[in-house]
Backbone as numpy.savetxt, mean C-alpha at the origin, in Angstrom:
# Nx Ny Nz CAx CAy CAz Cx Cy Cz
5.72 15.11 5.67 6.06 13.76 5.27 5.06 12.81 5.92
4.19 12.24 5.11 3.24 11.25 5.63 2.64 10.46 4.49
2.35 9.24 4.78 1.70 8.35 3.82 0.21 8.32 4.13
-0.56 7.77 3.21 -1.98 7.60 3.47 -2.45 6.27 2.90
-3.50 5.74 3.48 -4.11 4.50 3.03 -5.46 4.87 2.44
-5.75 4.36 1.24 -7.00 4.71 0.57 -8.04 3.60 0.73
-9.23 3.85 0.17 -10.38 3.00 0.38 -10.25 1.57 -0.14
-9.26 1.27 -0.95 -9.09 -0.11 -1.41 -8.53 -1.02 -0.30
-8.12 -0.44 0.81 -7.65 -1.19 1.98 -8.75 -2.15 2.44
-8.36 -3.39 2.74 -9.33 -4.40 3.17 -9.21 -4.74 4.67
-8.52 -3.89 5.41 -8.35 -4.10 6.86 -7.78 -5.48 7.20
-6.72 -5.86 6.52 -6.13 -7.18 6.74 -5.21 -7.23 7.96
-4.85 -6.08 8.50 -3.98 -5.95 9.67 -2.51 -6.25 9.40
-2.09 -6.46 8.16 -0.70 -6.76 7.86 0.23 -5.60 8.21
-0.20 -4.38 7.93 0.67 -3.22 8.11 0.75 -2.72 9.55
-0.33 -2.80 10.25 -0.44 -2.17 11.58 0.66 -2.58 12.55
1.00 -3.86 12.71 2.05 -4.19 13.68 3.46 -3.86 13.20
3.64 -3.61 11.90 4.98 -3.31 11.37 5.38 -1.85 11.50
4.44 -0.97 11.73 4.72 0.46 11.75 5.57 0.82 12.97
6.82 1.29 12.75 7.69 1.60 13.88 7.23 2.83 14.68
6.43 3.69 14.07 5.97 4.89 14.78 4.53 4.76 15.26
3.95 3.57 15.11 2.58 3.29 15.53 1.60 4.34 14.99
1.79 4.65 13.69 0.96 5.67 13.05 -0.29 5.09 12.39
-0.38 3.77 12.29 -1.51 3.14 11.61 -2.56 2.72 12.63
-3.80 3.09 12.35 -4.89 2.77 13.27 -6.10 2.25 12.51
-6.82 1.34 13.14 -8.06 0.81 12.58 -9.09 1.92 12.59
-9.76 2.05 11.47 -10.83 3.05 11.35 -11.91 2.46 10.47
-12.98 3.18 10.30 -14.07 2.69 9.47 -14.19 3.59 8.25
-14.08 3.11 7.08 -14.16 1.71 6.64 -12.81 1.04 6.44
-11.70 1.77 6.58 -10.38 1.15 6.38 -9.36 1.78 7.32
-8.19 1.16 7.40 -7.11 1.69 8.23 -6.72 3.09 7.78
-6.22 3.87 8.71 -5.76 5.22 8.42 -4.37 5.41 8.99
-3.61 6.32 8.41 -2.28 6.67 8.91 -2.36 8.06 9.52
-1.92 8.17 10.76 -1.89 9.46 11.45 -0.70 10.25 10.91
-0.98 11.31 10.16 0.07 12.11 9.51 1.05 12.71 10.51
0.59 12.97 11.73 1.47 13.56 12.74 2.49 12.55 13.26
2.16 11.26 13.18 3.06 10.22 13.67 3.91 9.59 12.57
3.41 9.59 11.33 4.07 8.89 10.24 5.41 9.52 9.88
6.45 8.71 9.87 7.79 9.15 9.49 8.23 8.54 8.16
7.33 7.77 7.53 7.63 6.99 6.33 8.79 6.04 6.60
8.95 5.66 7.85 9.99 4.74 8.33 11.40 5.30 8.19
11.50 6.61 7.93 12.79 7.26 7.80 13.59 7.09 9.09
14.79 6.58 8.97 15.64 6.34 10.12 15.47 4.96 10.72
14.41 4.26 10.34 14.18 2.91 10.84 14.39 1.85 9.75
13.88 2.12 8.56 13.95 1.17 7.46 14.19 1.92 6.15
14.71 1.22 5.15 14.97 1.83 3.85 13.66 2.13 3.11
12.66 1.29 3.31 11.36 1.45 2.66 10.26 1.49 3.70
9.17 2.20 3.42 8.03 2.19 4.35 7.50 0.77 4.51
7.47 0.31 5.72 7.09 -1.07 6.01 5.65 -1.39 5.63
4.76 -0.43 5.75 3.37 -0.69 5.38 3.25 -1.05 3.91
4.02 -0.38 3.07 3.96 -0.64 1.63 4.63 -1.95 1.26
5.62 -2.37 2.02 6.31 -3.61 1.69 5.47 -4.83 1.99
4.51 -4.72 2.91 3.70 -5.86 3.32 2.28 -5.82 2.77
1.82 -4.67 2.34 0.42 -4.50 1.91 0.07 -5.42 0.74
-0.96 -6.25 0.89 -1.34 -7.15 -0.20 -2.22 -6.50 -1.26
-2.59 -5.23 -1.06 -3.44 -4.53 -2.01 -2.60 -3.49 -2.75
-2.24 -3.82 -3.99 -1.41 -2.91 -4.77 -2.13 -1.57 -4.97
-1.41 -0.49 -4.74 -1.96 0.84 -4.93 -2.73 1.40 -3.76
-2.75 0.71 -2.63 -3.54 1.16 -1.48 -2.82 2.17 -0.60
-1.52 2.31 -0.76 -0.76 3.23 0.09 -0.14 4.31 -0.79
-0.44 5.56 -0.45 0.01 6.70 -1.25 1.01 7.55 -0.50
1.92 8.20 -1.25 2.83 9.15 -0.64 2.15 10.51 -0.56
2.86 11.51 -0.09 2.27 12.84 0.08 1.84 13.46 -1.24
2.44 13.02 -2.35 2.07 13.54 -3.67 0.87 12.80 -4.26
0.35 11.80 -3.53 -0.80 11.05 -4.00 -0.46 9.91 -4.94
0.82 9.55 -5.00 1.27 8.46 -5.86 1.37 7.17 -5.06
0.96 6.06 -5.67 1.03 4.77 -4.99 2.49 4.37 -4.78
2.83 4.02 -3.54 4.20 3.57 -3.29 4.28 2.04 -3.34
3.13 1.41 -3.53 3.08 -0.03 -3.82 2.20 -0.19 -5.06
2.71 0.29 -6.21 1.89 0.37 -7.43 1.54 -0.99 -8.01
0.59 -1.01 -8.93 0.25 -2.27 -9.59 1.50 -2.93 -10.17
1.64 -4.20 -9.93 2.81 -4.95 -10.37 3.87 -5.11 -9.30
3.81 -4.30 -8.25 4.84 -4.36 -7.22 4.77 -5.64 -6.38
3.61 -6.17 -6.22 3.43 -7.39 -5.43 3.69 -8.63 -6.27
3.16 -8.65 -7.46 3.27 -9.83 -8.32 4.52 -9.82 -9.18
5.05 -8.65 -9.45 6.18 -8.55 -10.37 5.74 -8.56 -11.82
4.43 -8.61 -12.05 3.90 -8.62 -13.41 3.59 -7.18 -13.82
4.22 -6.69 -14.90 3.91 -5.33 -15.34 2.42 -5.21 -15.68
1.78 -4.11 -15.34 0.35 -3.94 -15.58 -0.08 -4.24 -17.02
0.73 -3.85 -18.00 0.33 -4.10 -19.39 0.33 -5.59 -19.70
1.25 -6.35 -19.11 1.27 -7.81 -19.32 0.06 -8.46 -18.65
-0.30 -7.99 -17.48 -1.47 -8.52 -16.80 -2.73 -8.24 -17.62
-2.83 -7.04 -18.17 -3.99 -6.68 -18.99 -4.07 -7.57 -20.23
-2.92 -7.85 -20.85 -2.90 -8.74 -22.02 -3.37 -10.14 -21.64
-2.88 -10.66 -20.52 -3.26 -12.00 -20.07 -4.75 -12.07 -19.74
-5.26 -11.05 -19.08 -6.69 -11.03 -18.74 -7.56 -10.96 -19.99
-7.12 -10.21 -20.98 -7.86 -10.11 -22.25 -7.88 -11.45 -22.95
-6.77 -12.15 -22.91 -6.69 -13.48 -23.54 -7.60 -14.47 -22.82
-7.62 -14.42 -21.50 -8.48 -15.31 -20.72 -9.95 -15.03 -21.01
-10.31 -13.77 -21.06 -11.71 -13.40 -21.30 -12.16 -13.73 -22.72
-11.22 -13.78 -23.66 -11.55 -14.09 -25.05 -11.82 -15.59 -25.25
-11.47 -16.39 -24.30 -11.66 -17.85 -24.44 -13.10 -18.24 -24.34
C-alpha cells in the first residue's frame, strides 16, 4: 500500500506538511513518496491528504497507477466539458 507522485508535480510543498506518516520528501525533479512509510493515511484520515490538497490534477497515483486526484477533481469540471470549452475558446 503506497502512493506515488509523478513528474507533473511542481514542488509546491502543499502535500509535504500534511502527510501524517512523513512519507513525502523533496527530491529532484519532484517530490517523492517513500513507499515504506506511506500508509495512504489509513487510520488517520478518510482520504489521502496529499491528494486532497494537490493543485496538480493527476499527479498522485495509487498502487495500481491510477490517479487518485484525477482531472476534474480540483475544479469539479468533467474533463469532457473542459475539452468542449477549450475547443470553443480556441475557435474564436
